C-alpha positions as CSV (number, residue, x, y, z in Angstrom):
1,M,93.4,24.8,-29.0
2,T,89.9,25.0,-30.5
3,N,86.7,24.9,-28.4
4,K,85.9,21.5,-29.9
5,Q,89.2,20.1,-28.7
6,I,88.7,21.6,-25.3
7,N,85.2,20.0,-25.0
8,T,86.6,16.6,-26.1
9,I,89.4,16.7,-23.6
10,F,87.0,17.9,-20.8
11,S,84.5,15.2,-21.6
12,L,87.2,12.5,-21.3
13,T,88.4,14.0,-18.0
14,L,84.9,13.9,-16.6
15,A,84.4,10.3,-17.6
16,V,87.6,9.3,-15.8
17,T,86.8,11.4,-12.8
18,F,83.3,10.0,-12.4
19,A,84.7,6.4,-12.6
20,L,87.2,7.3,-9.8
21,I,84.6,9.0,-7.7
22,Y,82.0,6.3,-7.8
23,S,84.5,3.4,-7.5
24,A,84.6,4.4,-3.8
25,G,81.2,2.7,-3.2
26,I,78.7,5.3,-4.3
27,N,76.0,3.7,-6.5
28,D,75.9,4.7,-10.1
29,C,73.1,7.1,-10.8
30,A,70.9,7.4,-13.9
31,A,72.0,9.7,-16.7
32,A,71.4,13.3,-15.9
33,A,68.4,14.9,-17.6
34,M,70.4,18.1,-18.1
35,Q,72.8,18.1,-21.0
36,I,75.4,20.3,-22.7
37,E,76.3,19.5,-26.2
38,G,79.1,21.0,-28.2
39,D,79.8,24.7,-27.9
40,S,76.3,26.1,-27.7
41,M,73.4,23.7,-27.0
42,V,71.8,23.2,-23.6
43,V,69.0,20.9,-22.5
44,D,67.5,21.6,-19.2
45,Q,65.6,19.4,-16.8
46,A,62.2,20.3,-18.3
47,G,63.4,19.2,-21.7
48,R,63.9,22.7,-23.1
49,T,66.6,22.9,-25.8
50,L,68.5,26.2,-26.1
51,I,71.1,27.3,-28.5
52,V,73.3,29.9,-26.8
53,D,74.6,32.2,-29.5
54,R,75.6,34.9,-27.1
55,P,76.1,35.2,-23.3
56,F,73.1,36.4,-21.2
57,G,73.8,39.7,-19.5
58,R,70.7,40.3,-17.3
59,I,70.1,37.3,-15.1
60,I,67.6,36.6,-12.3
61,S,68.5,33.6,-10.2
62,L,65.6,31.9,-8.2
63,Y,67.7,29.4,-6.3
64,G,70.5,30.1,-3.9
65,A,72.9,27.6,-5.5
66,H,72.5,29.3,-8.9
67,T,73.3,32.6,-7.3
68,E,76.3,31.3,-5.5
69,N,77.8,29.6,-8.6
70,L,77.1,32.7,-10.8
71,F,79.0,34.9,-8.3
72,N,81.8,32.3,-8.2
73,L,82.0,32.6,-12.0
74,G,82.5,36.4,-11.7
75,L,79.1,37.6,-12.7
76,D,78.3,40.3,-10.2
77,G,77.4,42.7,-12.9
78,E,75.2,40.3,-14.8
79,I,73.1,39.2,-11.8
80,I,70.2,41.7,-11.5
81,G,68.0,39.7,-9.1
82,V,68.1,36.8,-6.6
83,S,65.5,34.9,-4.6
84,R,64.4,35.6,-1.0
85,H,66.5,34.8,2.1
86,E,69.8,34.6,0.2
87,T,72.8,35.6,2.3
88,Y,75.7,34.0,0.5
89,P,77.9,35.4,-0.9
90,P,77.4,38.7,0.9
91,Q,77.1,40.5,-2.5
92,A,73.8,38.8,-3.0
93,L,72.3,41.0,-0.3
94,K,72.8,44.0,-2.6
95,K,70.7,42.6,-5.4
96,S,66.9,43.0,-6.0
97,V,64.8,40.3,-4.6
98,F,62.3,38.3,-6.6
99,S,59.9,35.4,-5.7
100,Y,58.2,32.9,-7.9
101,R,55.0,33.7,-5.9
102,E,55.0,37.3,-7.0
103,D,53.2,38.9,-10.0
104,P,55.1,38.3,-13.2
105,E,55.0,42.1,-13.9
106,K,57.8,42.6,-11.4
107,F,60.0,40.3,-13.5
108,L,59.0,41.9,-16.8
109,A,59.7,45.4,-15.4
110,A,63.3,44.3,-14.6
111,R,63.9,43.3,-18.2
112,P,65.9,40.1,-17.6
113,D,67.1,38.1,-20.6
114,L,67.5,34.9,-18.5
115,V,65.6,33.6,-15.4
116,I,67.2,30.5,-13.9
117,I,64.8,28.4,-11.8
118,R,64.7,24.8,-10.6
119,P,62.3,21.9,-11.3
120,M,60.1,22.6,-8.2
121,I,59.3,26.1,-9.6
122,D,58.7,24.7,-13.1
123,R,56.1,22.2,-11.7
124,G,54.5,24.4,-9.1
125,Y,54.3,27.8,-10.9
126,P,53.7,27.1,-14.7
127,Q,51.8,30.3,-15.2
128,L,54.8,32.4,-14.2
129,V,57.1,30.4,-16.4
130,S,54.7,30.6,-19.3
131,R,54.3,34.4,-18.9
132,L,58.0,35.0,-18.9
133,E,58.6,32.9,-22.0
134,K,55.7,34.5,-23.9
135,N,57.4,37.8,-23.3
136,G,60.7,36.6,-24.8
137,I,62.5,35.8,-21.6
138,T,64.6,32.6,-21.6
139,V,63.8,30.3,-18.7
140,I,66.2,27.5,-17.7
141,S,65.4,24.9,-15.0
142,L,68.3,23.2,-13.3
143,Q,69.0,21.4,-10.0
144,P,71.7,18.6,-10.0
145,Q,71.2,15.9,-7.4
146,N,74.7,14.4,-7.4
147,V,78.3,15.3,-8.2
148,A,78.3,14.0,-11.7
149,D,75.3,16.2,-12.5
150,M,77.0,19.1,-10.7
151,F,79.9,19.2,-13.1
152,I,77.5,19.3,-16.0
153,Y,75.5,22.0,-14.3
154,W,78.5,24.2,-13.7
155,Q,79.4,23.9,-17.4
156,I,75.9,24.9,-18.4
157,L,76.0,28.0,-16.2
158,G,79.3,28.8,-17.7
159,L,78.0,28.5,-21.3
160,L,74.9,30.6,-20.5
161,S,77.0,33.4,-19.1
162,G,80.1,33.3,-21.4
163,K,82.2,31.9,-18.5
164,R,82.7,28.3,-19.6
165,Q,86.5,28.3,-19.1
166,Q,85.9,29.5,-15.6
167,A,83.4,26.7,-15.0
168,I,86.0,24.1,-16.3
169,K,88.4,25.6,-13.8
170,M,85.9,25.2,-11.0
171,V,85.6,21.5,-11.8
172,S,89.4,21.1,-11.9
173,Q,89.8,22.8,-8.5
174,F,87.0,20.7,-7.0
175,E,88.6,17.5,-8.4
176,A,92.0,18.4,-7.0
177,A,90.6,19.2,-3.6
178,V,88.6,16.0,-3.4
179,S,91.7,14.0,-4.4
180,D,93.7,15.7,-1.6
181,F,91.0,15.1,1.0
182,K,90.9,11.4,0.0
183,M,94.6,11.1,0.6
184,L,94.1,12.1,4.2
185,T,91.9,9.1,5.0
186,D,92.8,6.5,2.3
187,A,95.2,4.7,4.6
188,K,92.8,4.4,7.6
189,T,92.0,0.8,8.4
190,I,89.3,1.7,11.0
191,R,86.7,4.1,9.7
192,K,83.7,5.8,11.5
193,R,80.3,4.5,10.7
194,V,77.7,7.3,10.2
195,Y,74.0,7.8,9.9
196,F,73.3,11.0,8.1
197,E,69.9,12.5,8.8
198,A,68.1,14.5,6.1
199,I,64.7,15.1,7.6
200,H,64.2,14.1,11.3
201,S,60.4,14.3,11.5
202,K,60.0,11.9,8.6
203,M,63.0,9.7,9.5
204,K,64.6,10.3,6.1
205,T,68.3,10.1,5.1
206,F,70.2,10.7,1.9
207,T,70.5,8.4,-1.1
208,P,73.8,6.8,-1.7
209,D,74.6,8.9,-4.8
210,S,73.6,12.2,-3.1
211,M,76.1,15.1,-2.6
212,A,75.7,14.8,1.2
213,V,76.9,11.1,1.1
214,F,79.6,12.0,-1.3
215,A,80.9,14.5,1.2
216,L,80.7,12.0,4.0
217,E,82.5,9.3,2.1
218,T,85.1,11.7,0.8
219,A,85.8,12.6,4.4
220,G,86.4,8.9,5.1
221,G,83.1,8.0,6.7
222,I,81.0,4.9,6.1
223,N,77.4,5.4,5.3
224,V,75.3,2.9,7.3
225,A,72.2,3.6,5.2
226,S,73.8,2.6,1.9
227,D,70.7,0.6,1.1
228,A,68.4,3.7,1.2
229,K,66.1,4.1,-1.8
230,A,65.2,7.5,-3.3
231,V,61.8,9.1,-2.7
232,R,60.3,10.4,-6.0
233,N,63.6,10.6,-7.9
234,T,65.1,13.0,-5.3
235,N,68.3,12.7,-3.3
236,I,66.2,12.1,-0.1
237,A,65.3,8.5,1.0
238,Y,62.8,7.3,3.6
239,Y,64.6,5.0,6.1
240,G,62.3,4.7,9.1
241,K,63.1,4.5,12.8
242,E,63.1,0.7,12.8
243,R,65.9,0.5,10.2
244,I,67.8,3.3,11.9
245,L,67.7,1.4,15.2
246,S,68.7,-1.8,13.5
247,H,72.1,-0.2,12.9
248,G,72.1,1.3,16.4
249,R,75.1,-0.5,17.8
250,E,77.3,0.2,14.8
251,I,76.6,3.9,14.4
252,D,79.7,5.8,15.7
253,V,78.5,9.2,14.6
254,Y,75.0,10.7,14.1
255,L,75.0,13.6,11.6
256,A,72.0,15.7,10.8
257,Q,71.7,18.5,8.2
258,S,70.4,21.7,9.6
259,G,68.6,24.4,7.6
260,V,65.3,25.0,5.9
261,M,64.7,21.4,5.1
262,N,65.5,20.1,8.5
263,Q,65.6,22.0,11.8
264,P,66.6,19.6,14.5
265,S,68.4,20.3,17.7
266,L,70.8,18.1,19.6
267,E,68.2,17.7,22.4
268,L,65.5,16.6,19.9
269,I,67.8,13.8,18.6
270,L,69.0,12.9,22.0
271,N,65.4,12.6,23.4
272,E,63.9,10.8,20.4
273,P,62.2,7.7,21.8
274,G,64.4,4.6,21.2
275,Y,67.4,6.6,20.2
276,K,69.3,5.9,23.4
277,T,70.1,2.5,21.9
278,I,72.1,4.2,19.1
279,K,75.8,4.1,20.1
280,A,76.5,7.6,18.8
281,V,73.5,9.0,20.7
282,A,74.5,7.3,23.9
283,D,78.1,8.5,23.5
284,G,77.0,12.1,22.7
285,E,78.5,11.9,19.1
286,I,75.7,13.9,17.6
287,Y,76.5,16.8,15.2
288,L,74.5,19.3,13.1
289,I,75.8,20.3,9.7
290,D,74.7,23.3,7.7
291,E,72.6,22.0,4.8
292,Q,74.1,24.6,2.5
293,I,77.5,23.0,2.6
294,V,76.3,19.4,2.1
295,S,73.2,19.6,-0.1
296,R,73.8,22.4,-2.5
297,P,75.8,21.9,-5.8
298,T,78.4,24.6,-5.1
299,M,82.1,24.7,-4.3
300,R,81.2,25.0,-0.7
301,L,80.6,21.2,-0.8
302,L,84.3,21.2,0.0
303,D,83.5,23.0,3.2
304,G,81.1,20.1,3.9
305,I,83.8,17.6,3.4
306,Y,86.2,19.5,5.6
307,N,83.7,20.0,8.5
308,I,82.6,16.3,8.4
309,G,86.3,15.3,8.3
310,K,87.0,17.4,11.4
311,I,84.2,15.7,13.2
312,L,85.2,12.1,12.3
313,Y,89.0,12.4,12.3
314,P,90.1,15.7,14.0
315,V,93.8,14.7,13.9
316,D,93.9,14.0,10.2
317,F,91.8,17.0,9.3
318,S,94.0,19.7,10.8
319,D,96.0,22.5,9.2
320,K,96.7,20.5,6.0
321,A,92.9,19.9,5.4
322,L,92.2,23.5,6.1
323,N,94.7,24.4,3.3
324,I,93.0,22.0,0.9
325,R,89.6,23.6,1.6
326,S,91.0,27.1,1.2
327,K,92.5,26.4,-2.2
328,G,89.2,25.0,-3.5
329,V,86.7,27.5,-2.0
330,N,86.6,31.2,-2.6
331,H,85.7,32.8,0.7
């Protein structure tokens, strides 16, 4: 089978998959800015167009999700640097550390042929990006916000590194695991209603097409903030305390992501003024979820689905669900 035939079949598979995924109630999102065309062309989220005529072999990753996905593609030898505070997978701790706040000379001395960043770095540190590009280093800016974009993103990383078939396999494994997880809850007539906190101090939740809500709904939960609107084209949405409390009596479970973006505690949520009127808070049904497994575009999103499922439906998400997760995620 030729590469062109593989691409055609994969594109059709993605189209069918997206239709199945979003028929579950997740709002359709706008077309992804990042694109992959044919066997060699990539368009990143800054509009850069790149023709990949050979795999890159000296890669610096400035975002934890990039690093995790590159390792998952089998690129230990090609990764020469990672960003600060990366701990997953453990091999990342053995790599040189780089920061977009540092002098570009450190990057140049390492002689990378590819630096993978995300839009926040592109916008906030244009001098670094410009210096790298002027010295012949390819810079690509990527950060998917939803599952549809995530599949394209994995393919782009595969094309850049010469591991496109492995990227296609990642998509296939993810799809199969999601289908199996859905089978655990499809027959449930009574489902838990959930508020999913993104940033406590600003009373923000996730947009309906975000990866976090995808994980929640795949685990069989109902998102009570399905009318949330995105803030500045992100996957975060301002909801406000008044709107949260308006759903108070129907919220069975209160989830909050925990990590760099949001650092709540159970006590903080429990003692938030007015929150005692929320059914989940009054019942003690408050849970913290590691943001890395619900907000990052990696295979560990399956961990997020599994962990949420264990909270919502512990009987359904028992040994069988653990096997589903294990088949999809390389630990």
